[in-house]
LUMVEX-904396 format. One record per residue (C-alpha): residue number from 1; residue in one letter; x, y, z. Coordinates in nm, 4 decimals, decimal comma. Each point is the difference from the previous one (the first is absolute). Example, Ala and Ser with C-alpha at 12.3 -4.5 7.8 and 13.67 -1.06 7.14 Angstrom:
! LUMVEX-904396
1	a	1,2300	-0,4500	0,7800
2	s	0,1370	0,3440	-0,0660
END
This chain:
! LUMVEX-904396
1	m	0,0053	-0,0026	-0,0012
2	p	0,1277	0,3534	-0,0795
3	p	0,1257	0,2038	0,2906
4	f	-0,2841	0,2064	0,1678
5	a	-0,2636	-0,1632	-0,2227
6	a	-0,2483	0,0526	0,2838
7	q	0,0660	0,3717	-0,0123
8	q	-0,0735	0,0411	-0,3733
9	s	-0,3610	0,0875	0,0688
10	l	0,1106	0,2982	0,2103
11	f	0,1296	0,1733	-0,3125
12	r	-0,3154	0,1692	-0,1298
13	a	-0,0867	0,2586	-0,2603
14	y	0,0847	0,3047	0,2201
15	d	0,2087	-0,1208	0,2862
16	i	0,1075	-0,2903	0,2247
17	r	-0,2838	-0,1075	0,2257
18	g	-0,1343	-0,3040	0,1747
19	t	-0,0648	-0,1926	0,3226
20	n	0,2773	0,0521	0,2636
21	q	0,1020	-0,3692	0,0106
22	y	0,1835	0,0420	-0,3321
23	f	0,2156	0,2872	0,1219
24	t	0,2727	-0,2257	0,1409
25	s	0,3410	0,1274	0,1124
26	s	0,1760	-0,1649	-0,2890
27	f	-0,2436	0,1458	-0,2461
28	i	0,0418	0,3514	0,1359
29	q	0,3853	-0,0486	-0,0105
30	a	-0,0146	-0,1070	-0,3550
31	l	-0,2406	0,2799	-0,0927
32	g	0,2375	0,2488	0,1568
33	h	0,2772	-0,1168	-0,2218
34	a	-0,2268	0,0207	-0,3070
35	f	-0,0918	0,3545	0,0963
36	a	0,3718	0,0847	0,0453
37	t	0,0790	-0,1309	-0,3456
38	l	-0,2826	0,2131	-0,1383
39	y	0,1021	0,3161	0,1667
40	n	0,3789	-0,0425	-0,0577
41	a	-0,0694	-0,0439	-0,3696
42	q	-0,1527	0,3530	-0,0193
43	d	0,2229	0,2894	-0,1116
44	s	0,1453	0,1808	0,2963
45	q	-0,1601	0,3372	-0,0217
46	p	0,0842	0,2937	0,2322
47	s	-0,2561	0,0268	0,2759
48	r	-0,0627	0,2225	0,3014
49	n	0,1556	-0,1146	0,3185
50	i	-0,2454	0,1120	0,2708
51	s	0,1739	-0,0115	0,3337
52	a	-0,1706	-0,1102	0,3133
53	n	0,0135	0,3424	0,1604
54	a	-0,1252	0,1767	-0,3138
55	s	-0,3376	0,1761	0,0451
56	n	-0,1036	-0,0242	-0,3691
57	a	0,1052	-0,1332	-0,3360
58	s	0,1507	0,3350	-0,1207
59	t	0,3031	-0,0421	0,2444
60	s	0,1119	-0,3233	-0,1664
61	v	0,3290	-0,0636	-0,1829
62	e	0,0558	-0,2313	-0,2924
63	t	0,1350	-0,3564	0,0008
64	k	0,0619	-0,2315	-0,3019
65	q	-0,0581	-0,3267	0,1948
66	n	-0,3074	-0,2069	-0,0805
67	v	-0,2605	0,0724	0,2751
68	v	-0,3106	-0,1936	0,0863
69	v	-0,2633	0,1181	0,2573
70	i	-0,1830	-0,2746	0,1948
71	g	-0,3090	0,0227	0,2082
72	y	-0,2819	-0,2253	0,1310
73	d	-0,3596	-0,0067	0,1081
74	i	-0,1458	-0,0971	0,3326
75	r	-0,0611	-0,3701	-0,0784
76	i	0,1453	-0,2586	0,2251
77	g	0,3181	-0,1077	-0,1767
78	s	0,0479	0,2962	-0,2219
79	e	0,2659	0,1597	0,2121
80	a	0,2159	-0,3133	0,0205
81	i	-0,0158	-0,0426	-0,3755
82	a	0,1043	0,3554	-0,0579
83	r	0,2918	-0,0252	0,2362
84	t	0,1179	-0,3261	-0,1762
85	l	-0,0295	0,1681	-0,3398
86	s	0,1886	0,3132	0,1282
87	t	0,2836	-0,2151	0,1292
88	v	0,0366	-0,2144	-0,3141
89	l	-0,0044	0,3132	-0,2283
90	a	0,2639	0,1727	0,2224
91	q	0,2185	-0,3089	-0,0111
92	q	-0,0160	0,0228	-0,3747
93	g	0,1343	0,3473	0,0009
94	l	-0,3176	0,2005	-0,0246
95	r	-0,0656	0,2954	0,2275
96	v	-0,3251	-0,0603	0,1738
97	i	-0,2207	0,2649	0,1552
98	q	-0,2290	-0,1522	0,2583
99	l	-0,3337	0,1838	0,0299
100	g	-0,1697	-0,2135	0,2617
101	l	-0,3855	0,0011	0,0042
102	v	-0,1292	0,1943	-0,2961
103	t	-0,2673	-0,0041	-0,2596
104	t	0,0747	-0,1296	-0,3482
105	p	-0,0246	0,3584	-0,1537
106	m	0,2412	0,1277	0,2643
107	m	0,2460	-0,2627	-0,1112
108	a	-0,0504	0,1224	-0,3566
109	f	0,0514	0,3651	0,1109
110	w	0,3260	-0,0836	0,1811
111	a	0,1277	-0,2166	-0,2888
112	a	-0,0450	0,3108	-0,2151
113	q	0,2211	0,1992	0,2359
114	y	0,2907	-0,2328	-0,0956
115	q	0,0124	-0,2105	-0,3235
116	g	-0,3520	-0,1279	-0,0208
117	h	0,0832	-0,3462	0,1429
118	g	-0,2193	-0,1256	0,2921
119	i	-0,1609	-0,2964	0,1667
120	v	-0,2923	-0,0109	0,2403
121	v	-0,0993	-0,3235	0,1679
122	t	-0,3823	0,0152	-0,0154
123	a	-0,3081	-0,1975	-0,0954
124	s	-0,2029	0,3118	-0,0385
125	h	-0,3762	-0,0677	0,0774
126	s	0,0290	-0,3780	0,0244
127	a	-0,0981	-0,2173	0,3065
128	k	0,2435	-0,0023	0,3015
129	d	0,1582	-0,3353	-0,0847
130	i	0,1147	0,1292	-0,3404
131	l	0,3455	0,1464	-0,0519
132	g	0,1350	0,1846	-0,3044
133	i	0,2626	0,2136	-0,1589
134	k	-0,0183	0,2910	-0,2466
135	w	0,3007	0,1713	-0,1619
136	l	0,1162	0,2697	-0,2278
137	v	0,2933	0,0226	-0,2454
138	n	0,0812	0,3531	-0,1198
139	n	-0,3392	0,1195	0,1398
140	k	-0,1796	-0,2591	-0,2160
141	s	-0,2137	-0,3002	0,1095
142	p	0,1019	-0,3327	-0,1450
143	s	-0,1974	-0,1487	-0,2867
144	s	-0,1532	-0,3512	0,0297
145	s	0,2976	-0,1401	-0,2149
146	e	0,2451	0,1651	0,2212
147	i	-0,1509	-0,1498	0,3118
148	q	0,0244	-0,3400	-0,1562
149	t	0,3679	0,0699	-0,0909
150	l	0,0711	0,0723	0,3681
151	y	-0,1536	-0,3382	0,0978
152	h	0,2163	-0,1842	-0,2494
153	q	0,3125	0,1712	0,1318
154	l	-0,0537	-0,1685	0,3339
155	s	0,1279	-0,3280	-0,1313
156	a	0,3237	0,1591	-0,0964
157	h	0,0715	0,0725	0,3660
158	h	-0,1395	-0,3369	0,1227
159	s	0,3084	-0,1976	-0,1208
160	c	0,2304	0,2323	0,1950
161	h	-0,1776	-0,0432	0,3312
162	a	-0,0772	-0,3186	0,2050
163	y	-0,3755	0,0539	0,0249
164	p	-0,1880	-0,2916	0,1275
165	d	-0,2096	-0,1917	-0,2569
166	n	-0,2449	-0,1234	0,2557
167	q	-0,2798	0,2590	0,0141
168	a	-0,0874	-0,1226	0,3487
169	n	0,3465	0,0950	0,1282
170	n	-0,0286	0,3399	-0,1567
171	s	-0,3531	0,1111	0,0834
172	a	0,0460	0,2434	0,2953
173	l	-0,1844	0,3277	-0,0579
174	c	0,2123	0,3102	-0,0454
175	s	-0,1806	0,1450	0,3033
176	e	0,1837	-0,2650	0,2076
177	n	0,3466	0,0807	-0,1564
178	n	-0,0057	0,3336	0,1782
179	a	0,2904	0,2438	0,0052
180	s	0,2575	-0,2605	0,1049
181	i	-0,0005	-0,1339	-0,3543
182	d	0,1361	0,3343	-0,1177
183	s	0,2034	0,1271	0,2979
184	s	0,2428	-0,2915	-0,0396
185	h	0,1208	0,1569	-0,3239
186	d	0,0235	0,3596	0,1137
187	s	0,3569	-0,0257	0,1096
188	e	0,0991	-0,1012	-0,3476
189	l	-0,1441	0,3134	-0,1604
190	p	0,1850	0,3239	-0,0631
191	i	-0,1655	0,2435	0,2437
192	d	-0,1011	0,2481	-0,2850
193	l	-0,1921	-0,2662	-0,2081
194	l	-0,2917	-0,0458	0,2363
195	e	-0,1629	0,3215	0,1237
196	q	-0,3278	0,0523	0,2046
197	l	-0,1550	0,3455	-0,0616
198	p	-0,1758	0,1454	0,3075
199	s	-0,3709	-0,0442	-0,0147
200	d	-0,0640	0,3630	0,0480
201	q	0,2114	0,0886	-0,2892
202	i	-0,1704	-0,2647	-0,2212
203	a	-0,3451	0,1516	0,0869
204	n	0,1001	0,3712	-0,0073
205	v	0,1778	-0,0013	-0,3385
206	y	-0,3069	-0,1697	-0,1486
207	i	-0,2499	0,2419	0,1648
208	d	0,2121	0,3020	-0,0966
209	a	-0,0106	-0,1079	-0,3643
210	i	-0,3809	-0,0187	0,0098
211	s	-0,0026	0,3384	0,1844
212	q	0,1746	0,1501	-0,2983
213	v	-0,2802	-0,1282	-0,2243
214	f	-0,2597	0,1639	0,2210
215	e	0,1991	0,3317	0,0012
216	q	-0,0177	0,0010	-0,3749
217	l	-0,3675	-0,0824	-0,0168
218	f	-0,0864	0,2544	0,2706
219	q	0,1937	0,2834	-0,1749
220	r	-0,1808	-0,1024	-0,3208
221	n	-0,3398	0,0563	0,1576
222	q	0,0824	0,3069	0,2054
223	p	0,3396	0,1869	0,0493
224	t	0,1305	-0,0429	0,3483
225	t	-0,0154	0,3146	0,2194
226	e	0,1200	0,0696	0,3377
227	a	-0,3544	-0,0380	0,1364
228	n	-0,0645	-0,3409	-0,1365
229	q	0,3602	-0,1339	0,0201
230	k	-0,0555	-0,1810	0,3354
231	n	-0,2968	-0,2121	-0,1118
232	a	0,0835	-0,0113	-0,3684
233	y	0,0006	-0,3737	-0,0130
234	k	-0,2574	-0,0903	0,2582
235	l	-0,3128	-0,1532	-0,1663
236	d	-0,3191	0,0958	0,1664
237	l	-0,1478	-0,3532	-0,0092
238	v	-0,0998	-0,2670	0,2536
239	i	0,1646	-0,3221	-0,1167
240	v	-0,0219	-0,3677	0,1229
241	i	0,2850	-0,2284	-0,0936
242	d	0,0031	-0,3775	0,0260
243	c	0,3589	-0,1458	-0,0220
244	m	-0,1241	-0,3538	0,0384
245	h	0,2913	-0,0751	0,2326
246	g	0,2291	0,0214	-0,2957
247	a	0,3294	0,1830	-0,0764
248	t	-0,1639	0,3413	-0,0491
249	g	-0,0680	0,0133	0,3769
250	s	0,3639	0,0710	0,0575
251	i	-0,0122	0,3350	-0,1758
252	a	-0,3635	0,0952	-0,0702
253	q	-0,0453	0,2171	0,3126
254	r	0,3114	0,2111	-0,0672
255	l	-0,0826	0,0371	-0,3631
256	f	-0,3714	0,0850	0,0137
257	e	0,0174	0,2177	0,3150
258	r	0,2641	0,2012	-0,1914
259	f	-0,2657	0,0994	-0,2590
260	c	-0,3367	-0,0516	0,1627
261	q	-0,1607	0,1794	0,2997
262	q	-0,2077	-0,2977	0,1337
263	v	0,0771	-0,3636	-0,0551
264	i	-0,1474	-0,3103	0,1678
265	f	0,2073	-0,3143	-0,0302
266	l	-0,1250	-0,3591	0,0064
267	n	0,2199	-0,3114	0,0256
268	d	0,3188	0,2103	-0,0383
269	t	0,2187	-0,2340	0,2250
270	p	0,1863	-0,2333	-0,2473
271	d	-0,0809	-0,3629	0,0915
272	g	0,1126	-0,2867	-0,2225
273	n	-0,2852	-0,2098	0,1391
274	f	-0,2541	0,2222	-0,1626
275	p	-0,2572	-0,0650	0,2730
276	l	-0,2979	0,1526	-0,1903
277	g	0,0701	-0,1911	-0,3243
278	n	0,2065	0,0291	-0,3178
279	p	0,1409	0,3526	-0,0590
280	d	-0,1975	0,0356	-0,3221
281	p	-0,2391	0,2928	-0,0206
282	t	-0,1619	-0,1486	-0,3168
283	e	-0,1370	-0,3103	0,1864
284	p	-0,3768	-0,0057	0,0625
285	n	-0,0984	0,1538	0,3323
286	r	0,3596	0,0838	0,0862
287	l	-0,0889	0,3755	0,0173
288	n	-0,2903	-0,0338	0,2411
289	e	0,1908	0,1475	0,2891
290	l	0,1178	0,2895	-0,2045
291	q	-0,3474	0,0660	-0,1337
292	r	-0,1419	0,0113	0,3604
293	a	0,2810	0,2280	0,1177
294	v	-0,0484	0,2492	-0,2779
295	v	-0,3713	0,0373	0,0921
296	l	0,0776	0,0076	0,3750
297	h	0,2527	0,2832	-0,0313
298	a	-0,1906	0,1854	-0,2779
299	a	0,3192	-0,0250	-0,2094
300	d	0,0452	0,1307	-0,3524
301	i	0,1611	-0,3178	-0,1258
302	g	0,1442	-0,3336	0,1144
303	l	0,3229	-0,1543	-0,1341
304	a	0,1184	-0,3632	0,0075
305	f	0,3437	-0,1324	-0,0903
306	d	0,0991	-0,3600	-0,0667
307	g	0,2836	-0,1800	0,1797
308	d	0,2932	0,1562	-0,1829
309	g	-0,1493	0,3307	-0,0921
310	d	-0,0400	-0,0230	-0,3756
311	r	-0,3829	-0,0324	-0,0077
312	l	-0,2612	0,2649	0,0840
313	m	-0,3714	-0,0307	0,0582
314	i	-0,2268	0,2881	0,1300
315	v	-0,3298	0,0560	0,1726
316	d	-0,2082	0,3220	-0,0652
317	n	-0,1429	0,2279	0,2691
318	n	-0,3100	-0,2059	0,0243
319	g	0,1892	-0,3188	0,0734
320	k	-0,0463	-0,1479	-0,3455
321	i	0,2854	-0,1794	-0,1783
322	v	0,1018	0,1888	-0,3184
323	t	0,0512	-0,2467	-0,2842
324	p	0,3566	-0,0287	-0,1294
325	d	-0,1205	0,1078	-0,3391
326	h	-0,1262	0,3346	0,1348
327	l	0,3085	0,0444	0,2127
328	l	0,2201	-0,0670	-0,3006
329	y	-0,1847	0,2665	-0,1899
330	l	0,0294	0,2558	0,2797
331	l	0,3716	-0,0543	0,0335
332	a	0,0487	0,0100	-0,3751
333	r	-0,1951	0,3316	-0,0051
334	i	0,2294	0,1314	0,2803
335	a	0,3120	-0,1074	-0,1986
336	i	-0,1193	0,1863	-0,3109
337	t	-0,1290	0,3152	0,1568
338	e	0,3021	0,0400	0,2347
339	h	0,2593	-0,1023	-0,2469
340	p	0,2880	0,2461	-0,0278
341	n	-0,0773	0,0357	-0,3798
342	s	-0,3800	0,0053	0,0391
343	l	-0,0158	0,3413	-0,1655
344	s	0,2253	-0,0869	-0,2921
345	d	-0,0605	-0,1844	-0,3313
346	s	0,2505	-0,2723	0,1102
347	l	-0,2754	-0,1618	0,2118
348	l	-0,2388	-0,0404	-0,2994
349	a	0,1610	-0,3286	-0,0927
350	s	-0,0139	-0,1403	0,3617
351	e	-0,1247	-0,3487	0,0761
352	v	-0,1550	-0,1666	0,3068
353	l	0,0650	-0,3703	0,0384
354	f	-0,2596	-0,2330	0,1623
355	d	-0,0143	-0,3735	0,0228
356	i	-0,2439	-0,2316	-0,1835
357	k	-0,2127	-0,0601	0,3134
358	c	-0,1219	0,3670	0,0165
359	a	-0,3642	0,0859	-0,0760
360	h	-0,1298	0,1045	-0,3354
361	h	-0,0777	0,3664	0,0950
362	l	0,3678	0,0756	0,0726
363	p	0,1286	0,0469	-0,3629
364	r	-0,2780	0,2542	-0,0739
365	l	0,0602	0,1923	0,3193
366	l	0,3702	0,0129	-0,0585
367	s	-0,0542	0,1154	-0,3657
368	e	-0,2135	0,2905	0,1365
369	l	0,3032	0,1164	0,1964
370	g	0,1879	0,0411	-0,3257
371	t	0,2340	-0,2969	0,0431
372	t	0,0272	-0,3277	-0,1906
373	p	-0,1135	-0,2997	0,2033
374	v	0,2225	-0,3041	-0,0481
375	i	-0,0931	-0,3527	0,1097
376	s	0,2632	-0,2179	0,1524
377	k	0,0615	-0,3568	0,1143
378	t	-0,0677	-0,0481	0,3710
379	g	0,2977	0,0154	0,2236
380	s	0,1761	0,2899	0,1887
381	s	0,3408	-0,0934	-0,1404
382	f	-0,1372	0,0029	-0,3553
383	m	-0,1339	0,3469	0,0786
384	r	0,3302	0,1236	0,1376
385	q	0,1853	-0,1314	-0,3025
386	q	-0,2242	0,1939	-0,2355
387	v	0,0172	0,3154	0,2108
388	q	0,3857	-0,0182	-0,0057
389	h	0,0266	-0,0596	-0,3804
390	p	0,1974	0,2931	-0,1385
391	d	-0,2479	0,0760	-0,2780
392	n	-0,3169	-0,0074	0,2210
393	q	-0,2401	0,3021	0,0363
394	i	-0,1674	-0,1592	0,3123
395	v	-0,0730	0,2550	0,2724
396	f	-0,1930	-0,2376	0,2163
397	a	-0,0484	-0,3758	0,0344
398	g	-0,2389	-0,2008	0,2178
399	e	-0,1430	-0,3434	0,0624
400	l	-0,3230	-0,1312	0,1307
401	s	0,1972	-0,1574	0,2896
402	g	0,0932	0,3380	0,1379
403	h	0,3501	0,0637	-0,1482
404	f	0,0329	0,3623	-0,1221
405	i	0,3011	0,1784	-0,1545
406	f	0,0421	0,3782	-0,0504
407	n	0,2550	0,0589	-0,2783
408	d	0,0204	0,3835	0,0026
409	n	0,3662	0,0325	0,1027
410	r	-0,0897	0,1202	0,3462
411	f	0,0724	-0,3283	0,1790
412	i	0,1328	-0,3441	-0,0672
413	p	-0,2183	-0,1857	-0,2679
414	y	-0,1058	-0,2784	0,2244
415	d	-0,3313	-0,1286	0,1421
416	d	0,0268	0,1685	0,3378
417	a	-0,3368	-0,0225	0,1828
418	m	0,0786	0,2551	0,2576
419	y	0,1219	0,2538	-0,2530
420	a	-0,3073	-0,0587	-0,2252
421	a	-0,2202	0,0535	0,3089
422	l	0,1698	0,3278	0,0828
423	r	-0,0433	0,1261	-0,3587
424	l	-0,3753	-0,0893	0,0253
425	l	-0,0299	0,1774	0,3409
426	h	0,1711	0,3114	-0,1390
427	w	-0,2455	0,0164	-0,2932
428	l	-0,2953	-0,0757	0,2223
429	d	0,1028	0,2880	0,2355
430	q	0,0295	0,2395	-0,2884
431	t	-0,3460	-0,1157	-0,1263
432	q	-0,1613	0,0599	0,3418
433	n	0,1626	0,3420	0,0300
434	d	-0,1555	0,1045	-0,3231
435	a	-0,2695	0,2489	0,1030
436	n	-0,1667	-0,0271	-0,3322
437	d	-0,0196	-0,3795	-0,0241
438	k	0,0529	-0,1537	0,3445
439	k	-0,0598	-0,3767	-0,0168
440	q	0,0427	-0,2975	0,2259
441	l	0,1596	-0,3097	-0,1401
442	s	-0,3403	-0,1804	-0,0069
443	d	-0,1347	0,2803	-0,2230
444	i	0,2969	-0,0354	-0,2390
445	i	-0,0535	-0,3730	-0,0281
446	q	-0,3737	0,0420	-0,0406
447	s	0,0616	0,2046	-0,3137
448	l	0,1903	-0,2966	-0,1636
449	p	-0,1782	-0,2653	-0,1977
450	t	-0,1602	-0,2828	0,1990
451	i	0,1912	-0,3230	0,0033
452	v	-0,1759	-0,3255	0,1002
453	s	0,2783	-0,2640	0,0008
454	t	0,1330	-0,3241	0,1469
455	a	0,3223	-0,0060	0,1895
456	d	0,3179	-0,1265	-0,1680
457	h	-0,1150	-0,3554	0,0622
458	y	0,2309	-0,3021	0,0068
459	l	-0,1244	-0,3310	-0,1531
460	p	0,1814	-0,3408	0,0012
461	m	0,1873	-0,0783	-0,3143
462	p	-0,2048	-0,2548	-0,1961
463	q	0,1673	-0,3279	-0,0945
464	t	0,0488	-0,0375	-0,3748
465	a	0,0769	-0,3023	-0,2139
466	t	0,3550	-0,0527	-0,1007
467	t	-0,1049	0,0653	-0,3645
468	d	-0,1507	0,3385	0,0953
469	c	0,1417	0,3466	0,0145
470	s	-0,0421	0,1766	0,3271
471	l	-0,3553	0,1246	0,0690
472	v	0,0967	0,3662	-0,0462
473	e	0,1592	-0,0863	-0,3344
474	q	-0,3090	-0,1935	-0,1027
475	l	-0,2289	0,2926	0,0889
476	t	0,2222	0,2425	-0,1763
477	r	-0,0082	-0,1954	-0,3324
478	f	-0,3692	-0,0468	0,0427
479	c	-0,0669	0,3670	0,0447
480	h	0,2221	0,0740	-0,3048
481	y	-0,2095	-0,2378	-0,2068
482	l	-0,3295	0,1431	0,1175
483	q	0,1123	0,3494	-0,0635
484	h	0,1027	-0,1057	-0,3549
485	l	-0,3516	-0,1415	-0,0613
486	v	-0,1442	0,3404	0,1125
487	d	0,2400	0,1869	-0,2258
488	m	-0,0883	-0,2065	-0,2985
489	s	-0,3734	0,0334	0,0534
490	t	0,0077	0,3755	0,0442
491	h	0,2618	0,0799	-0,2602
492	s	0,1993	0,2044	0,2502
493	i	0,3169	-0,2020	-0,0104
494	s	0,2476	0,2856	-0,0211
495	s	-0,0609	0,1606	0,3374
496	s	0,0034	-0,3262	0,1964
497	i	0,3057	-0,1207	-0,1743
498	q	0,1789	0,3173	0,1127
499	l	-0,1240	-0,0587	0,3560
500	r	0,1330	-0,3590	0,0037
501	k	0,3306	0,1242	-0,1518
502	n	0,0437	0,2524	0,2835
503	s	-0,1276	-0,1942	0,2989
504	c	-0,0299	-0,3735	-0,0599
505	l	0,2153	-0,2981	-0,0578
506	p	-0,0147	-0,1529	-0,3405
507	v	-0,2131	-0,3064	-0,0482
508	t	0,2340	-0,2978	-0,0112
509	t	-0,0428	-0,3686	-0,0507
510	c	-0,1001	-0,2046	0,3029
511	k	0,2287	-0,2584	0,1424
512	s	-0,2130	-0,2784	-0,1416
513	s	-0,3037	-0,0473	-0,2345
514	m	-0,1623	-0,1704	0,3025
515	c	0,0129	0,3275	0,1991
516	t	-0,3271	0,1194	0,1319
517	c	0,0701	0,3354	-0,1931
518	a	-0,0695	-0,1972	-0,3269
519	t	-0,3376	-0,1326	0,1034
520	a	-0,1351	0,2922	0,1918
521	k	-0,0356	0,2121	-0,3103
522	a	-0,2660	-0,2232	-0,1496
523	q	-0,2243	0,0458	0,3103
524	i	-0,0600	0,3772	-0,0558
525	a	-0,2568	0,0998	-0,2609
526	l	0,0423	0,3286	-0,1833
527	k	-0,3087	0,1470	0,1791
528	q	0,1434	-0,0834	0,3398
529	t	0,3344	0,1534	-0,1047
530	h	-0,1665	0,3373	-0,0476
531	e	-0,1589	-0,0382	0,3463
532	l	0,3301	-0,0778	0,1621
533	l	0,2134	0,2531	-0,1852
534	p	-0,2265	0,2803	-0,1224
535	v	0,1429	0,2342	-0,2565
536	g	0,2288	0,2439	0,1722
537	t	0,1267	-0,2452	0,2547
538	k	0,3728	0,0473	0,0640
539	l	0,2203	-0,3033	0,0491
540	s	0,3379	0,0367	0,1772
541	c	0,2299	-0,2941	0,0529
542	i	0,3187	0,1477	0,1399
543	d	-0,0596	-0,1689	0,3271
544	g	-0,2781	-0,2658	-0,0131
545	v	-0,3241	0,0901	-0,1686
546	r	-0,1763	0,3413	0,0609
547	l	-0,3261	0,1027	-0,1658
548	d	-0,1314	0,3499	0,0058
549	f	-0,3676	0,0364	-0,0681
550	a	-0,2185	0,3061	-0,0257
551	h	-0,1065	-0,0178	0,3600
552	g	0,2791	-0,1947	0,1761
553	f	0,3036	-0,2260	-0,0272
554	g	0,1418	-0,3336	0,1109
555	v	0,3444	-0,1441	0,0255
556	l	0,1266	-0,3606	0,0620
557	r	0,3650	-0,0568	0,0272
558	q	0,2660	-0,2308	0,1552
559	s	0,1421	0,1321	0,3298
560	n	0,3701	0,0830	-0,0007
561	t	0,0452	-0,1050	0,3564
562	s	-0,1936	-0,3096	0,0438
563	n	-0,1402	-0,2986	-0,1988
564	s	-0,3394	0,1523	-0,0377
565	l	-0,2173	0,2178	-0,2207
566	t	-0,1074	0,3510	0,0894
567	a	-0,3284	0,1405	-0,1187
568	r	-0,1701	0,3467	0,0270
569	f	-0,3199	0,1332	-0,1484
570	a	-0,1596	0,3405	0,0207
571	g	-0,3107	0,1660	-0,1507
572	d	-0,1959	0,3276	0,0154
573	s	-0,2632	-0,1896	0,1980
574	i	-0,0453	-0,3250	0,1789
575	d	-0,1927	-0,1315	-0,3044
576	d	0,2891	0,0923	-0,2306
577	l	0,2402	-0,1749	0,2363
578	k	-0,2053	-0,3228	0,0015
579	d	-0,0322	0,0060	-0,3854
580	i	0,3820	0,0422	-0,0401
581	q	0,0570	-0,2945	0,2490
582	a	-0,2515	-0,2116	-0,2018
583	t	0,1893	0,0852	-0,3222
584	f	0,3327	-0,1177	0,1429
585	a	-0,1653	-0,3089	0,1463
586	t	-0,1406	-0,0883	-0,3460
587	l	0,3488	0,0511	-0,1531
588	c	0,1687	-0,2191	0,2523
589	r	-0,2563	-0,2769	0,0085
590	p	0,1273	-0,1931	-0,3072
591	f	0,3312	-0,0309	0,1764
592	n	-0,0941	-0,0451	0,3677
593	a	-0,3585	-0,0084	0,1222
594	a	0,1082	0,0317	0,3642
595	l	0,1856	0,3219	-0,0645
596	a	-0,3045	0,1403	-0,1829
597	e	-0,2054	-0,0557	0,3194
598	q	0,2674	0,1469	0,2209
599	i	-0,0009	0,3142	-0,2080
600	l	-0,3845	0,0367	0,0368
601	a	0,0380	-0,0434	0,3780
602	i	0,2407	0,2897	0,0503
603	p	-0,1807	0,2555	0,2060
604	a	-0,0094	0,3773	-0,0532
605	e	0,2001	0,2063	0,2444
END
């Protein structure tokens, strides 16, 4: 059996993640060597050397040594993994800056202060028995193929180390390895290769950078005078924040009390046991406590952050959850109206990126802002890669899952939930201070189109015959075929061909003539084709199958992080929603009748 075969499933589309039993000491050691090889292979670029007694980044001096920042979340086992990785990287000649307990966006911020290399040990919003690792190289998240390459590099180090082959002898959790695993190597390290920045400095430099953004925004809205200098950046809002016992609890109070006059905190003591449930604000009923607190304190807004601080969900002043689609629209609106070039022609070619699970109203609403809506595959790392492309015109990017990126050159282009929340709060404060058009958040949301939708629902992956394509591939080819029938019958081939050229995979031959794809086509009559895909229906296949109808949309795709399907449906009304679910059920029934029934059973939120 290949070395670390049991750990191969940890290497996923976006990061390394899985149950803690697989994070053995030998695996972490080998992974550290793989990371060291990766970072040592990078060109040595000059970076800022921020000393431990420096008050901010501007006092730094340059160093040409490769530098990696390393932090961890509050999960039991994360700190021990981070210390082991730090030791191994330093042993391999890399300078390691230890950040301690931080959010993932704070790791990205600090990586940008040096050479853009960073690691954070986190499993984000997952259950407490899950561990994980995210990393950056030159400020960029790894692609899926680069993550697999890292896994294959582990075997290169296996032959050089006497790792036990018996999994039973090597199954101790990293949480049990504790600091003794790492401290035994400290005497072998040059003293200047392993540095721990003071926690106050880590927080203050980050907060000061955000403060500079607010100073720019405040001066944009009203020039600072001696009279308003003292309270220039204090927002006149009552805010409730739920940190869900995650990493944001280590800094949220200092950050938000810097800018907000009244803040009530919930679950802001980091606790790796997550006593109230998974630190995932998108889970059903997970925001109940926040909703009650907003009503109790007559707050203007409620904010919730996930375990590592890269996801944001909000509750309006009436205690109602704001759908991620509407939140994405509001943040995109802020990014456009507050962009440094908002008054120049250069913003006319701007784009806003959103993932394929977002509702059908969003493209139209974004177009009304004067920007170009661009649909993307689901995945925050995919989103970051597109934002960082040198030729992009993207000013904002967001996902249904609560990842949001401002790309206006004011702050790092990373999905930082706390930063996105502060941008929203600043805009909301300005809106409420407008004497001519003072609105509460609930009023603003009420003015947006109604969305009746299901949650982003996970469904078990159906078993398919060995002669079959995957179910998503079958459905993709089937929908292409049906749209071709519609095109032929309405003589409007040219427009739909252009659509498929831009957004869909080409129709290719199935694995076998016995594949269900080949037999399903005969089961759909032309009349039923028009009922399923009316003229004007838009088909997108960049990530699963998405159909946009006149009064709603649906998407069915394969999850990037688990062996399951994800589905979401939305309509202008509950009847529209049910019709769209019925359409998808009919499309899936030739391939898997059980899946069709599961789609029909998904409840509206």
